[in-house]
PDB file of the backbone (N, CA, C, O) and the ligand in Angstrom, with CONECT records:
HET     ZN  A 101       1
ATOM      1  N   MET A   1      30.886  19.529   4.832  1.00  0.00           N
ATOM      2  CA  MET A   1      30.847  18.131   5.493  1.00  0.00           C
ATOM      3  C   MET A   1      29.568  17.397   5.052  1.00  0.00           C
ATOM      4  O   MET A   1      28.481  17.955   5.195  1.00  0.00           O
ATOM      5  N   PRO A   2      29.657  16.199   4.537  1.00  0.00           N
ATOM      6  CA  PRO A   2      28.439  15.431   4.093  1.00  0.00           C
ATOM      7  C   PRO A   2      27.708  15.039   5.338  1.00  0.00           C
ATOM      8  O   PRO A   2      28.240  14.942   6.444  1.00  0.00           O
ATOM      9  N   LEU A   3      26.386  14.812   5.057  1.00  0.00           N
ATOM     10  CA  LEU A   3      25.433  14.418   6.083  1.00  0.00           C
ATOM     11  C   LEU A   3      25.799  13.012   6.599  1.00  0.00           C
ATOM     12  O   LEU A   3      26.128  12.116   5.821  1.00  0.00           O
ATOM     13  N   SER A   4      25.739  12.862   7.810  1.00  0.00           N
ATOM     14  CA  SER A   4      25.845  11.467   8.411  1.00  0.00           C
ATOM     15  C   SER A   4      24.580  10.627   8.101  1.00  0.00           C
ATOM     16  O   SER A   4      23.541  11.190   7.757  1.00  0.00           O
ATOM     17  N   LYS A   5      24.660   9.368   8.214  1.00  0.00           N
ATOM     18  CA  LYS A   5      23.493   8.555   8.000  1.00  0.00           C
ATOM     19  C   LYS A   5      22.381   8.907   8.978  1.00  0.00           C
ATOM     20  O   LYS A   5      21.206   8.854   8.613  1.00  0.00           O
ATOM     21  N   LEU A   6      22.712   9.250  10.163  1.00  0.00           N
ATOM     22  CA  LEU A   6      21.654   9.560  11.107  1.00  0.00           C
ATOM     23  C   LEU A   6      20.961  10.841  10.749  1.00  0.00           C
ATOM     24  O   LEU A   6      19.749  10.948  10.936  1.00  0.00           O
ATOM     25  N   GLU A   7      21.664  11.801  10.251  1.00  0.00           N
ATOM     26  CA  GLU A   7      21.019  13.098   9.844  1.00  0.00           C
ATOM     27  C   GLU A   7      20.177  12.863   8.556  1.00  0.00           C
ATOM     28  O   GLU A   7      19.180  13.560   8.370  1.00  0.00           O
ATOM     29  N   ILE A   8      20.529  11.936   7.691  1.00  0.00           N
ATOM     30  CA  ILE A   8      19.796  11.648   6.483  1.00  0.00           C
ATOM     31  C   ILE A   8      18.521  10.894   6.976  1.00  0.00           C
ATOM     32  O   ILE A   8      17.437  11.160   6.458  1.00  0.00           O
ATOM     33  N   ASP A   9      18.616  10.030   7.890  1.00  0.00           N
ATOM     34  CA  ASP A   9      17.437   9.342   8.395  1.00  0.00           C
ATOM     35  C   ASP A   9      16.473  10.308   9.064  1.00  0.00           C
ATOM     36  O   ASP A   9      15.260  10.203   8.883  1.00  0.00           O
ATOM     37  N   ASN A  10      17.009  11.257   9.842  1.00  0.00           N
ATOM     38  CA  ASN A  10      16.082  12.277  10.428  1.00  0.00           C
ATOM     39  C   ASN A  10      15.458  13.142   9.446  1.00  0.00           C
ATOM     40  O   ASN A  10      14.322  13.551   9.688  1.00  0.00           O
ATOM     41  N   LEU A  11      16.069  13.493   8.320  1.00  0.00           N
ATOM     42  CA  LEU A  11      15.564  14.241   7.237  1.00  0.00           C
ATOM     43  C   LEU A  11      14.423  13.486   6.660  1.00  0.00           C
ATOM     44  O   LEU A  11      13.310  14.001   6.559  1.00  0.00           O
ATOM     45  N   LEU A  12      14.693  12.220   6.263  1.00  0.00           N
ATOM     46  CA  LEU A  12      13.741  11.381   5.741  1.00  0.00           C
ATOM     47  C   LEU A  12      12.501  11.247   6.545  1.00  0.00           C
ATOM     48  O   LEU A  12      11.389  11.203   6.019  1.00  0.00           O
ATOM     49  N   ARG A  13      12.709  11.180   7.884  1.00  0.00           N
ATOM     50  CA  ARG A  13      11.594  10.963   8.726  1.00  0.00           C
ATOM     51  C   ARG A  13      10.737  12.198   8.654  1.00  0.00           C
ATOM     52  O   ARG A  13       9.516  12.095   8.535  1.00  0.00           O
ATOM     53  N   LEU A  14      11.341  13.360   8.723  1.00  0.00           N
ATOM     54  CA  LEU A  14      10.629  14.690   8.600  1.00  0.00           C
ATOM     55  C   LEU A  14       9.806  14.705   7.322  1.00  0.00           C
ATOM     56  O   LEU A  14       8.617  15.025   7.343  1.00  0.00           O
ATOM     57  N   VAL A  15      10.421  14.370   6.247  1.00  0.00           N
ATOM     58  CA  VAL A  15       9.778  14.356   4.978  1.00  0.00           C
ATOM     59  C   VAL A  15       8.552  13.494   5.083  1.00  0.00           C
ATOM     60  O   VAL A  15       7.458  13.944   4.744  1.00  0.00           O
ATOM     61  N   SER A  16       8.693  12.265   5.542  1.00  0.00           N
ATOM     62  CA  SER A  16       7.543  11.367   5.604  1.00  0.00           C
ATOM     63  C   SER A  16       6.438  11.825   6.598  1.00  0.00           C
ATOM     64  O   SER A  16       5.279  11.443   6.441  1.00  0.00           O
ATOM     65  N   LEU A  17       6.781  12.609   7.577  1.00  0.00           N
ATOM     66  CA  LEU A  17       5.829  13.058   8.450  1.00  0.00           C
ATOM     67  C   LEU A  17       4.882  14.106   7.878  1.00  0.00           C
ATOM     68  O   LEU A  17       3.726  14.217   8.286  1.00  0.00           O
ATOM     69  N   THR A  18       5.420  14.896   6.894  1.00  0.00           N
ATOM     70  CA  THR A  18       4.623  15.917   6.267  1.00  0.00           C
ATOM     71  C   THR A  18       3.599  15.271   5.273  1.00  0.00           C
ATOM     72  O   THR A  18       2.540  15.847   5.025  1.00  0.00           O
ATOM     73  N   GLU A  19       3.879  14.241   4.787  1.00  0.00           N
ATOM     74  CA  GLU A  19       2.911  13.467   3.970  1.00  0.00           C
ATOM     75  C   GLU A  19       1.912  12.756   4.889  1.00  0.00           C
ATOM     76  O   GLU A  19       2.197  11.749   5.538  1.00  0.00           O
ATOM     77  N   ASP A  20       0.706  13.366   4.892  1.00  0.00           N
ATOM     78  CA  ASP A  20      -0.225  12.948   5.954  1.00  0.00           C
ATOM     79  C   ASP A  20      -0.706  11.559   5.533  1.00  0.00           C
ATOM     80  O   ASP A  20      -1.028  11.289   4.376  1.00  0.00           O
ATOM     81  N   SER A  21      -0.732  10.622   6.641  1.00  0.00           N
ATOM     82  CA  SER A  21      -1.179   9.328   6.618  1.00  0.00           C
ATOM     83  C   SER A  21      -0.745   8.457   5.483  1.00  0.00           C
ATOM     84  O   SER A  21      -1.456   7.564   5.021  1.00  0.00           O
ATOM     85  N   GLU A  22       0.493   8.766   5.037  1.00  0.00           N
ATOM     86  CA  GLU A  22       1.072   7.850   3.957  1.00  0.00           C
ATOM     87  C   GLU A  22       1.642   6.632   4.608  1.00  0.00           C
ATOM     88  O   GLU A  22       2.107   6.718   5.744  1.00  0.00           O
ATOM     89  N   ILE A  23       1.632   5.482   3.941  1.00  0.00           N
ATOM     90  CA  ILE A  23       2.152   4.290   4.494  1.00  0.00           C
ATOM     91  C   ILE A  23       3.357   3.896   3.607  1.00  0.00           C
ATOM     92  O   ILE A  23       3.463   4.429   2.502  1.00  0.00           O
ATOM     93  N   THR A  24       4.200   3.064   3.994  1.00  0.00           N
ATOM     94  CA  THR A  24       5.287   2.506   3.358  1.00  0.00           C
ATOM     95  C   THR A  24       4.867   1.369   2.471  1.00  0.00           C
ATOM     96  O   THR A  24       3.780   0.817   2.645  1.00  0.00           O
ATOM     97  N   CYS A  25       5.707   1.001   1.518  1.00  0.00           N
ATOM     98  CA  CYS A  25       5.438  -0.162   0.662  1.00  0.00           C
ATOM     99  C   CYS A  25       5.283  -1.486   1.545  1.00  0.00           C
ATOM    100  O   CYS A  25       4.440  -2.342   1.275  1.00  0.00           O
ATOM    101  N   GLU A  26       6.112  -1.575   2.555  1.00  0.00           N
ATOM    102  CA  GLU A  26       6.014  -2.670   3.478  1.00  0.00           C
ATOM    103  C   GLU A  26       4.654  -2.708   4.149  1.00  0.00           C
ATOM    104  O   GLU A  26       4.050  -3.778   4.227  1.00  0.00           O
ATOM    105  N   GLN A  27       4.192  -1.683   4.593  1.00  0.00           N
ATOM    106  CA  GLN A  27       2.833  -1.631   5.334  1.00  0.00           C
ATOM    107  C   GLN A  27       1.747  -1.916   4.261  1.00  0.00           C
ATOM    108  O   GLN A  27       0.780  -2.632   4.520  1.00  0.00           O
ATOM    109  N   CYS A  28       1.932  -1.345   3.068  1.00  0.00           N
ATOM    110  CA  CYS A  28       0.897  -1.553   2.002  1.00  0.00           C
ATOM    111  C   CYS A  28       0.826  -2.939   1.616  1.00  0.00           C
ATOM    112  O   CYS A  28      -0.276  -3.465   1.460  1.00  0.00           O
ATOM    113  N   LEU A  29       1.983  -3.634   1.433  1.00  0.00           N
ATOM    114  CA  LEU A  29       1.888  -5.063   1.097  1.00  0.00           C
ATOM    115  C   LEU A  29       1.373  -5.947   2.149  1.00  0.00           C
ATOM    116  O   LEU A  29       0.839  -7.017   1.859  1.00  0.00           O
ATOM    117  N   ALA A  30       1.510  -5.544   3.361  1.00  0.00           N
ATOM    118  CA  ALA A  30       1.069  -6.269   4.571  1.00  0.00           C
ATOM    119  C   ALA A  30      -0.458  -6.280   4.507  1.00  0.00           C
ATOM    120  O   ALA A  30      -1.093  -7.286   4.823  1.00  0.00           O
ATOM    121  N   LEU A  31      -1.041  -5.149   4.096  1.00  0.00           N
ATOM    122  CA  LEU A  31      -2.488  -5.028   4.067  1.00  0.00           C
ATOM    123  C   LEU A  31      -3.178  -5.198   2.687  1.00  0.00           C
ATOM    124  O   LEU A  31      -4.373  -4.947   2.525  1.00  0.00           O
ATOM    125  N   LEU A  32      -2.368  -5.634   1.714  1.00  0.00           N
ATOM    126  CA  LEU A  32      -2.824  -5.670   0.347  1.00  0.00           C
ATOM    127  C   LEU A  32      -3.839  -6.832   0.127  1.00  0.00           C
ATOM    128  O   LEU A  32      -4.823  -6.647  -0.589  1.00  0.00           O
ATOM    129  N   ALA A  33      -3.616  -7.993   0.721  1.00  0.00           N
ATOM    130  CA  ALA A  33      -4.513  -9.130   0.571  1.00  0.00           C
ATOM    131  C   ALA A  33      -5.849  -8.786   1.142  1.00  0.00           C
ATOM    132  O   ALA A  33      -6.875  -9.113   0.546  1.00  0.00           O
ATOM    133  N   GLU A  34      -5.876  -8.154   2.248  1.00  0.00           N
ATOM    134  CA  GLU A  34      -7.139  -7.804   2.847  1.00  0.00           C
ATOM    135  C   GLU A  34      -7.920  -6.777   2.012  1.00  0.00           C
ATOM    136  O   GLU A  34      -9.129  -6.875   1.802  1.00  0.00           O
ATOM    137  N   PHE A  35      -7.161  -5.815   1.566  1.00  0.00           N
ATOM    138  CA  PHE A  35      -7.680  -4.817   0.767  1.00  0.00           C
ATOM    139  C   PHE A  35      -8.322  -5.396  -0.544  1.00  0.00           C
ATOM    140  O   PHE A  35      -9.430  -5.041  -0.945  1.00  0.00           O
ATOM    141  N   ALA A  36      -7.564  -6.275  -1.145  1.00  0.00           N
ATOM    142  CA  ALA A  36      -8.022  -6.860  -2.420  1.00  0.00           C
ATOM    143  C   ALA A  36      -9.341  -7.673  -2.236  1.00  0.00           C
ATOM    144  O   ALA A  36     -10.239  -7.682  -3.078  1.00  0.00           O
ATOM    145  N   GLN A  37      -9.372  -8.302  -1.146  1.00  0.00           N
ATOM    146  CA  GLN A  37     -10.427  -9.150  -0.796  1.00  0.00           C
ATOM    147  C   GLN A  37     -11.691  -8.319  -0.623  1.00  0.00           C
ATOM    148  O   GLN A  37     -12.769  -8.701  -1.081  1.00  0.00           O
ATOM    149  N   GLN A  38     -11.543  -7.160   0.054  1.00  0.00           N
ATOM    150  CA  GLN A  38     -12.737  -6.344   0.313  1.00  0.00           C
ATOM    151  C   GLN A  38     -13.158  -5.674  -1.000  1.00  0.00           C
ATOM    152  O   GLN A  38     -14.349  -5.457  -1.223  1.00  0.00           O
ATOM    153  N   LYS A  39     -12.236  -5.359  -1.834  1.00  0.00           N
ATOM    154  CA  LYS A  39     -12.625  -4.765  -3.137  1.00  0.00           C
ATOM    155  C   LYS A  39     -13.365  -5.862  -3.920  1.00  0.00           C
ATOM    156  O   LYS A  39     -14.370  -5.560  -4.563  1.00  0.00           O
ATOM    157  N   LEU A  40     -12.906  -7.122  -3.889  1.00  0.00           N
ATOM    158  CA  LEU A  40     -13.418  -8.213  -4.679  1.00  0.00           C
ATOM    159  C   LEU A  40     -14.895  -8.374  -4.128  1.00  0.00           C
ATOM    160  O   LEU A  40     -15.827  -8.452  -4.929  1.00  0.00           O
ATOM    161  N   ASN A  41     -15.084  -8.419  -2.921  1.00  0.00           N
ATOM    162  CA  ASN A  41     -16.362  -8.604  -2.322  1.00  0.00           C
ATOM    163  C   ASN A  41     -17.368  -7.404  -2.429  1.00  0.00           C
ATOM    164  O   ASN A  41     -18.526  -7.481  -2.019  1.00  0.00           O
ATOM    165  N   GLY A  42     -16.859  -6.355  -2.979  1.00  0.00           N
ATOM    166  CA  GLY A  42     -17.672  -5.244  -3.283  1.00  0.00           C
ATOM    167  C   GLY A  42     -18.020  -4.581  -1.884  1.00  0.00           C
ATOM    168  O   GLY A  42     -18.949  -3.778  -1.791  1.00  0.00           O
ATOM    169  N   LYS A  43     -17.270  -4.932  -0.847  1.00  0.00           N
ATOM    170  CA  LYS A  43     -17.533  -4.225   0.442  1.00  0.00           C
ATOM    171  C   LYS A  43     -17.006  -2.801   0.485  1.00  0.00           C
ATOM    172  O   LYS A  43     -16.126  -2.445  -0.299  1.00  0.00           O
ATOM    173  N   SER A  44     -17.488  -2.045   1.317  1.00  0.00           N
ATOM    174  CA  SER A  44     -16.812  -0.614   1.530  1.00  0.00           C
ATOM    175  C   SER A  44     -15.508  -0.903   2.285  1.00  0.00           C
ATOM    176  O   SER A  44     -15.396  -1.724   3.194  1.00  0.00           O
ATOM    177  N   ILE A  45     -14.548  -0.130   1.794  1.00  0.00           N
ATOM    178  CA  ILE A  45     -13.187  -0.271   2.321  1.00  0.00           C
ATOM    179  C   ILE A  45     -13.072   0.246   3.715  1.00  0.00           C
ATOM    180  O   ILE A  45     -13.538   1.346   4.012  1.00  0.00           O
ATOM    181  N   ASP A  46     -12.435  -0.556   4.620  1.00  0.00           N
ATOM    182  CA  ASP A  46     -12.248  -0.107   5.992  1.00  0.00           C
ATOM    183  C   ASP A  46     -11.440   1.210   5.971  1.00  0.00           C
ATOM    184  O   ASP A  46     -10.641   1.485   5.077  1.00  0.00           O
ATOM    185  N   GLU A  47     -11.705   1.971   6.995  1.00  0.00           N
ATOM    186  CA  GLU A  47     -10.952   3.263   7.214  1.00  0.00           C
ATOM    187  C   GLU A  47      -9.420   2.982   7.133  1.00  0.00           C
ATOM    188  O   GLU A  47      -8.663   3.705   6.485  1.00  0.00           O
ATOM    189  N   GLY A  48      -9.032   1.942   7.798  1.00  0.00           N
ATOM    190  CA  GLY A  48      -7.532   1.647   7.833  1.00  0.00           C
ATOM    191  C   GLY A  48      -6.932   1.245   6.603  1.00  0.00           C
ATOM    192  O   GLY A  48      -5.716   1.325   6.429  1.00  0.00           O
ATOM    193  N   LEU A  49      -7.834   0.758   5.622  1.00  0.00           N
ATOM    194  CA  LEU A  49      -7.356   0.329   4.352  1.00  0.00           C
ATOM    195  C   LEU A  49      -7.319   1.487   3.227  1.00  0.00           C
ATOM    196  O   LEU A  49      -6.826   1.330   2.110  1.00  0.00           O
ATOM    197  N   LYS A  50      -7.863   2.565   3.657  1.00  0.00           N
ATOM    198  CA  LYS A  50      -7.880   3.649   2.627  1.00  0.00           C
ATOM    199  C   LYS A  50      -6.509   4.187   2.307  1.00  0.00           C
ATOM    200  O   LYS A  50      -6.242   4.756   1.249  1.00  0.00           O
ATOM    201  N   THR A  51      -5.643   3.967   3.305  1.00  0.00           N
ATOM    202  CA  THR A  51      -4.229   4.394   2.967  1.00  0.00           C
ATOM    203  C   THR A  51      -3.598   3.546   1.983  1.00  0.00           C
ATOM    204  O   THR A  51      -2.696   3.980   1.267  1.00  0.00           O
ATOM    205  N   VAL A  52      -4.047   2.290   1.904  1.00  0.00           N
ATOM    206  CA  VAL A  52      -3.583   1.322   0.939  1.00  0.00           C
ATOM    207  C   VAL A  52      -3.985   1.879  -0.569  1.00  0.00           C
ATOM    208  O   VAL A  52      -3.204   2.000  -1.513  1.00  0.00           O
ATOM    209  N   GLU A  53      -5.333   2.173  -0.559  1.00  0.00           N
ATOM    210  CA  GLU A  53      -5.803   2.783  -1.758  1.00  0.00           C
ATOM    211  C   GLU A  53      -4.987   3.990  -2.253  1.00  0.00           C
ATOM    212  O   GLU A  53      -4.644   4.105  -3.430  1.00  0.00           O
ATOM    213  N   GLN A  54      -4.698   4.872  -1.302  1.00  0.00           N
ATOM    214  CA  GLN A  54      -4.016   6.075  -1.624  1.00  0.00           C
ATOM    215  C   GLN A  54      -2.522   5.718  -2.012  1.00  0.00           C
ATOM    216  O   GLN A  54      -1.971   6.386  -2.887  1.00  0.00           O
ATOM    217  N   HIS A  55      -1.893   4.741  -1.421  1.00  0.00           N
ATOM    218  CA  HIS A  55      -0.605   4.270  -1.728  1.00  0.00           C
ATOM    219  C   HIS A  55      -0.533   3.757  -3.138  1.00  0.00           C
ATOM    220  O   HIS A  55       0.397   4.056  -3.887  1.00  0.00           O
ATOM    221  N   LEU A  56      -1.551   2.964  -3.491  1.00  0.00           N
ATOM    222  CA  LEU A  56      -1.589   2.248  -4.826  1.00  0.00           C
ATOM    223  C   LEU A  56      -1.681   3.320  -5.898  1.00  0.00           C
ATOM    224  O   LEU A  56      -1.229   3.079  -7.017  1.00  0.00           O
ATOM    225  N   GLU A  57      -2.207   4.418  -5.636  1.00  0.00           N
ATOM    226  CA  GLU A  57      -2.387   5.479  -6.606  1.00  0.00           C
ATOM    227  C   GLU A  57      -0.940   6.097  -6.987  1.00  0.00           C
ATOM    228  O   GLU A  57      -0.679   6.505  -8.119  1.00  0.00           O
ATOM    229  N   VAL A  58      -0.085   6.115  -5.965  1.00  0.00           N
ATOM    230  CA  VAL A  58       1.156   6.800  -6.121  1.00  0.00           C
ATOM    231  C   VAL A  58       2.304   5.843  -6.356  1.00  0.00           C
ATOM    232  O   VAL A  58       3.379   6.256  -6.793  1.00  0.00           O
ATOM    233  N   CYS A  59       2.098   4.630  -6.086  1.00  0.00           N
ATOM    234  CA  CYS A  59       3.248   3.633  -6.074  1.00  0.00           C
ATOM    235  C   CYS A  59       2.996   2.583  -7.104  1.00  0.00           C
ATOM    236  O   CYS A  59       2.126   1.739  -6.888  1.00  0.00           O
ATOM    237  N   SER A  60       3.705   2.570  -8.227  1.00  0.00           N
ATOM    238  CA  SER A  60       3.477   1.582  -9.314  1.00  0.00           C
ATOM    239  C   SER A  60       3.865   0.177  -8.996  1.00  0.00           C
ATOM    240  O   SER A  60       3.301  -0.793  -9.502  1.00  0.00           O
ATOM    241  N   GLU A  61       4.839   0.100  -8.149  1.00  0.00           N
ATOM    242  CA  GLU A  61       5.368  -1.165  -7.700  1.00  0.00           C
ATOM    243  C   GLU A  61       4.360  -1.970  -6.921  1.00  0.00           C
ATOM    244  O   GLU A  61       4.194  -3.169  -7.149  1.00  0.00           O
ATOM    245  N   CYS A  62       3.708  -1.329  -6.028  1.00  0.00           N
ATOM    246  CA  CYS A  62       2.639  -1.933  -5.181  1.00  0.00           C
ATOM    247  C   CYS A  62       1.390  -2.146  -6.027  1.00  0.00           C
ATOM    248  O   CYS A  62       0.650  -3.104  -5.806  1.00  0.00           O
ATOM    249  N   ARG A  63       1.144  -1.249  -7.011  1.00  0.00           N
ATOM    250  CA  ARG A  63       0.051  -1.419  -7.883  1.00  0.00           C
ATOM    251  C   ARG A  63       0.060  -2.669  -8.733  1.00  0.00           C
ATOM    252  O   ARG A  63      -0.960  -3.309  -8.987  1.00  0.00           O
ATOM    253  N   GLU A  64       1.328  -2.991  -9.178  1.00  0.00           N
ATOM    254  CA  GLU A  64       1.622  -4.197  -9.909  1.00  0.00           C
ATOM    255  C   GLU A  64       1.286  -5.408  -9.027  1.00  0.00           C
ATOM    256  O   GLU A  64       0.670  -6.391  -9.439  1.00  0.00           O
ATOM    257  N   GLU A  65       1.737  -5.252  -7.803  1.00  0.00           N
ATOM    258  CA  GLU A  65       1.567  -6.349  -6.813  1.00  0.00           C
ATOM    259  C   GLU A  65       0.078  -6.615  -6.581  1.00  0.00           C
ATOM    260  O   GLU A  65      -0.352  -7.761  -6.453  1.00  0.00           O
ATOM    261  N   TYR A  66      -0.686  -5.540  -6.530  1.00  0.00           N
ATOM    262  CA  TYR A  66      -2.065  -5.599  -6.276  1.00  0.00           C
ATOM    263  C   TYR A  66      -2.785  -6.199  -7.499  1.00  0.00           C
ATOM    264  O   TYR A  66      -3.670  -7.039  -7.334  1.00  0.00           O
ATOM    265  N   GLU A  67      -2.419  -5.784  -8.712  1.00  0.00           N
ATOM    266  CA  GLU A  67      -3.076  -6.254  -9.864  1.00  0.00           C
ATOM    267  C   GLU A  67      -2.895  -7.735 -10.034  1.00  0.00           C
ATOM    268  O   GLU A  67      -3.830  -8.393 -10.491  1.00  0.00           O
ATOM    269  N   ALA A  68      -1.712  -8.331  -9.687  1.00  0.00           N
ATOM    270  CA  ALA A  68      -1.308  -9.613  -9.809  1.00  0.00           C
ATOM    271  C   ALA A  68      -2.261 -10.390  -8.648  1.00  0.00           C
ATOM    272  O   ALA A  68      -2.793 -11.468  -8.911  1.00  0.00           O
ATOM    273  N   LEU A  69      -2.393  -9.832  -7.545  1.00  0.00           N
ATOM    274  CA  LEU A  69      -3.097 -10.412  -6.500  1.00  0.00           C
ATOM    275  C   LEU A  69      -4.655 -10.478  -6.889  1.00  0.00           C
ATOM    276  O   LEU A  69      -5.362 -11.444  -6.603  1.00  0.00           O
ATOM    277  N   GLN A  70      -5.079  -9.412  -7.531  1.00  0.00           N
ATOM    278  CA  GLN A  70      -6.482  -9.365  -7.999  1.00  0.00           C
ATOM    279  C   GLN A  70      -6.726 -10.453  -9.048  1.00  0.00           C
ATOM    280  O   GLN A  70      -7.774 -11.099  -9.007  1.00  0.00           O
ATOM    281  N   ARG A  71      -5.839 -10.673  -9.948  1.00  0.00           N
ATOM    282  CA  ARG A  71      -6.054 -11.686 -10.985  1.00  0.00           C
ATOM    283  C   ARG A  71      -6.088 -12.949 -10.365  1.00  0.00           C
ATOM    284  O   ARG A  71      -6.859 -13.801 -10.805  1.00  0.00           O
ATOM    285  N   THR A  72      -5.230 -13.228  -9.235  1.00  0.00           N
ATOM    286  CA  THR A  72      -5.357 -14.521  -8.633  1.00  0.00           C
ATOM    287  C   THR A  72      -6.669 -14.720  -7.933  1.00  0.00           C
ATOM    288  O   THR A  72      -7.271 -15.792  -8.000  1.00  0.00           O
ATOM    289  N   LEU A  73      -7.101 -13.705  -7.276  1.00  0.00           N
ATOM    290  CA  LEU A  73      -8.448 -13.700  -6.545  1.00  0.00           C
ATOM    291  C   LEU A  73      -9.530 -13.947  -7.534  1.00  0.00           C
ATOM    292  O   LEU A  73     -10.388 -14.783  -7.253  1.00  0.00           O
ATOM    293  N   TYR A  74      -9.577 -13.319  -8.639  1.00  0.00           N
ATOM    294  CA  TYR A  74     -10.666 -13.511  -9.616  1.00  0.00           C
ATOM    295  C   TYR A  74     -10.676 -14.860 -10.197  1.00  0.00           C
ATOM    296  O   TYR A  74     -11.744 -15.410 -10.465  1.00  0.00           O
ATOM    297  N   GLN A  75      -9.470 -15.454 -10.417  1.00  0.00           N
ATOM    298  CA  GLN A  75      -9.380 -16.752 -10.901  1.00  0.00           C
ATOM    299  C   GLN A  75     -10.010 -17.794  -9.808  1.00  0.00           C
ATOM    300  O   GLN A  75     -10.760 -18.712 -10.139  1.00  0.00           O
ATOM    301  N   ILE A  76      -9.651 -17.562  -8.614  1.00  0.00           N
ATOM    302  CA  ILE A  76     -10.169 -18.487  -7.506  1.00  0.00           C
ATOM    303  C   ILE A  76     -11.754 -18.319  -7.612  1.00  0.00           C
ATOM    304  O   ILE A  76     -12.478 -19.314  -7.603  1.00  0.00           O
ATOM    305  N   ASP A  77     -12.244 -17.085  -7.708  1.00  0.00           N
ATOM    306  CA  ASP A  77     -13.697 -16.934  -7.760  1.00  0.00           C
ATOM    307  C   ASP A  77     -14.267 -17.554  -8.953  1.00  0.00           C
ATOM    308  O   ASP A  77     -15.408 -18.008  -8.874  1.00  0.00           O
ATOM    309  N   ASP A  78     -13.613 -17.632 -10.050  1.00  0.00           N
ATOM    310  CA  ASP A  78     -14.230 -18.142 -11.273  1.00  0.00           C
ATOM    311  C   ASP A  78     -14.452 -19.665 -11.190  1.00  0.00           C
ATOM    312  O   ASP A  78     -15.262 -20.216 -11.936  1.00  0.00           O
ATOM    313  N   ASP A  79     -13.712 -20.358 -10.256  1.00  0.00           N
ATOM    314  CA  ASP A  79     -13.725 -21.735 -10.170  1.00  0.00           C
ATOM    315  C   ASP A  79     -15.180 -22.245  -9.680  1.00  0.00           C
ATOM    316  O   ASP A  79     -15.503 -23.419  -9.859  1.00  0.00           O
ATOM    317  N   ASP A  80     -15.985 -21.381  -9.096  1.00  0.00           N
ATOM    318  CA  ASP A  80     -17.254 -21.787  -8.553  1.00  0.00           C
ATOM    319  C   ASP A  80     -18.198 -22.199  -9.592  1.00  0.00           C
ATOM    320  O   ASP A  80     -19.329 -22.574  -9.284  1.00  0.00           O
TER     321      ASP A  80
HETATM  322 ZN    ZN A 101       4.470   0.862  -2.596  1.00  0.00          ZN2+
END
């Protein structure tokens, strides 16, 4: 008998729980602007944003998003 959607959801939740302090792409993207800004300013990264850094190391989609954002921020910075 194939797994029901609910069973699959539960399995996925268990898998995600084992990966300590990992965030989803959605959470990553929500924090990305703040993260990029702190990086740009050379500030130390907030504890809460370290998960973003970790996520960017493993997720190429979000990394592309981050790089695009970084380029935009640097361009704004150059205008001064
Ligand atoms: Zn991602």
